[in-house]
N, C-alpha and C positions, 0 to 999 in steps of 0.2 A: 505495500500500501504505499503511496506517495505523498499522500495530505493525512492529513487527520480530520475528524469533526469537531466542530467549536457549538452548533447550535442545531437541536433537531426541534422542529415546529410542527405541530398538527393543526393541518390550515381546513378546519371543517368547512368550512364557508366555499371551498372551491372544492374540497374533495380531493385533498394531496396531502402529502408530507413533505416538507423540505427540508433539507440538509446543506448548511454554510459548512463550507469544509476549510481549513490555516490558511488555504493560497489565496482566500475571497472569494472562491467559485461557490455557488448554491445549484445545487441539483436539488427537482423536484420528483413524485414518485405519488402518480397519481393510483386511486385507491384498487380498481380493479385488477390494471396490471400485477400491481405489487404482492395483491393477494394470490394471483395467478402464478406469480413466478415463486411462490413459496418453495424453500429448499428441503423442505423434511420429507423423509423417505416416505411417507405416504403421499405425498401429493407428486413426488418424481417416481411412481409405480413399484416400490420395494417392500410395500404390504401386500399383504393378503388382500384379495379382491381389488386392488387399486391398479390400474393397468394405463391411465393417460392421466397427463397433469390435470390439474382442476381448469374450469372454465365457467368462474362465479362471475355473475354480473348483478351489481348493486352491492358491493361490499362497503362496509363501512368502517372505519377503524376507529376502536371505543378507546384504544390505550397504547401506549407506547413504553416497553421497558427494557433497561439498558441490562446487555448477558456480560457482565465482567466489565473487562474493556474492549473487547475484539468485536461485540455485535449487538445489535437489538431485534426486540421479540415483539411481535404485534396480536393486539387480543380483536380477533373481527367479529363482526356482526353475525356472523354465521357459526360461531362457536369456536371456531378454529385457533390455538394459541400456541400450536407447538413449531413453528419454524422459528429457525434461528437465522438472520440474516448477517453475514460478517457484515464489517466496513469496507473490504476490498470486493463483496459481493454488489453491495448499494453503489459504489462506486461504477463498478460495471453497468448495473442495470437502470442507472439514474440518467433524466433529460436535464436537460437546460431549463431553468424556471426563465416561464415568459409571464411577465407580469401578470 
């Protein structure tokens, strides 16, 4: 990871999460794509009965929790809470903030 997170903001009004990085850049994560990018074993097809990544529509992030110093975990409105999104993974999947 080349940069470190400085601030994580839950922007409920616009249905996204914004992370400000120490190089001044900001990346956004719209709820549905972020929920569908969940890296947990169940969502990646590594659990019994799970064969495809999720295709959730209408997800709402109810909470954000730090996992040590290396990741975030999200509490989703569909009850899913097991995905651990590392900082490097979040750097990879983030999109530049559009006002």
